[in-house]
Phi, psi and omega in degrees: 000132176271130180284160178294137176264141182252359182305331183259003172289148176284346187286128182290330175296310181300315181297323177290325176292331174301328182268320186231010180293355182257138192293331182293326180299315177297317180286331173295314180298319178303311183298317176303323180290339181268008176096000178290134182224345187251145180322304183294333176291317176297313181299315178294316182299316190262346188046058180251143179299139182304323182295318180292318184296323180302310185295313185296311178305316180300316180291325178292321181290316177302324179277003178061038170265331173234155174244137177262122181235130176284135180245340180227130179279308183240108350288156175301119178226153185230146163263144182243111184246147181293138170267176174302316178305317178289323182290332181287353175283341185307319174295330171291327175292318179297320181294317179300313182307304184293325175289316172302318175296324188284325188249341188229026175225072174307328176282350186111161178292135173269334175225134182232165173264131185231154176287122180300328176285319190250345180073004176283138179297140174231157181231112189290145174219154180268136174229157181283128184304321186281319187254344182078004180282142179294132179283108180240154179298140180093338175264330188244155171210168174280149184219152173301139177264179184303327178267012184295142169272181185295319181295322179289318176302316177295322178292320182261359178068147176079162179293167184291142182083349179288129173242117186239126177273117178228163171282149172095272190293111178237012178283138180292000000 
């Protein structure tokens, strides 16, 4: 059975899930941030079937999250390195780490984020780049952007490009 593609939907969350919404993809990206680049390294770390790893790496390369670089001619072997698009995924991983520690680690965190200089533990939060204000539930909501079609405008309310801060609705 072929799964539905989200790549052509206007929703940026759906488009993102099209690229990384499969758990192996996210774990491969996690491992790439830890310095893994080779097929056998990913396979050993994840204990993933070779055919599944091949498909996931190919999809991440096609989505331009990883770049495939040949390091051996005979036999042909490749490194898989993060692209700029892939490196931009790091805050998403940090947010998942913090969310998982908060909600799914009753024994306490097994992995934390730390400041490289001080070693102090940090907890990532999202802030608005322009104001520096923390994005909190109830203050912000999604709104249609300039490229929104009629369906997206209806789902998110308001004219295209309108950004309205309201109480309550914070669902994307």
